[in-house]
C-alpha positions, 0 to 999 in steps of 0.5 A: 709496263703493267707486267713490270709493275706486277713483277715489282709488286711480287718482288716487294711482297717477297722481300717483306715476307722474307724479312718477316720470317727471318726476324720472327725466327731470330727473335723467337729463339728458333732455328727455322721458320716459314710463311704459307699464304693461302692461294685463293685460286688453287684453294691451298696453302703454298710455301711463300717464304723460308728461313733457316731451312736447307734446299732439300727440305724446301723442295720437298715441302713445295711438292706437298701442297695437299698434305700441308694444307690438311695440316694447316687446316686446323688453323682455319677451325680455331683461328688460334696458334697451335704449338707442338712441344714434341713433334714425335707425338704427332701421327707419322706423315710425310711432312712430319717425317721430313721435319723430324729427319731435319732435327726439329722437335718443337713447332709453333703455327700462328695463323695469318688472320684477315676479316675473321678468315685465315689467309696464311700461317707463320711457322717456327721450329726449333731443335729442342722440345718443349712448350713455347712461352706466352711472350714468344706466341705474342711476338709471333702474333705481331709478325703474323699481323705484319705479314697479313698487312703486306699480303693484303696491300699486295693484293689490293695493289694488284686489284687496282692495277687490274682495274686501271688496265680495264679502264685504259682498255675502255678509254682506248676503245672509246677514243677509237669509236669517237675517231671512227664516228667523227670520220664516218659522220663527216662524209654525209655532212660534207656532201650535204654542204656541197648540195647546199652550195649548188642550190644557193647558186641556182635558186633566185627566190628570196624565200628559197634562199632563206631556206637554203641559208637555214639548211646551211646554218644547220649543216654548219652547226652539225659540222661544228659539233662533229669537230668538237667530237673529233677534238675529244678523241684527239684529247684522249689520244694526247694528240691535241693539247688544251689551251686555256684562254678567255673569251666573251660569254655572250658569244656562247650564249648567243648560240643557245638562243637559236 
């Protein structure tokens, strides 16, 4: 069940990122776009969503994590969008060569910022060289902010799920402990009750009878407490259903006087 929820969360995030990169590309008047998300475990930017890119380019870029992470590393230094009016002016790298062979000439990188750090990048490319106007950059900042919100919500939900699973495991362990403790501790109480029953039948002295009765009462109280402990484990396991009823408070207070 938990695994299904995690898969659903990933699918929902993928759908949101796919929609964002598609709209960002279309509304900015560019031909291709992509979203990279920083993988905290692998410490690198990984391609998460694309639009307008053929399968060959996508496959090639997925295999170049180190090169792409190095190229996007500039975003972590400035925290500001970086545009390249003509990609032919960049130093030749495997990533740049792939992009140029695909026919793209201009590129705009917009950081996905959260708490002052870069958690990813939104990139758009077009075939015509030239600078990107301010309105386009501002538009992509908005899409970048939406991407950050989607990513953080997915991570928060995943963290909540992880905490919930830990609580479920702890609760299950507690229920098992209560059940085992209740069972094991009831055995000596049962034996003590049998011994008290034998003493009551054999002793005639009034004083000794009172002592036996007190022991018997103590055994009864302990048995009642262990029954309550067992009821708690049954409640946790869903075996026992609570029933709300009215009862005299005096009966409860009477027990506390002893």
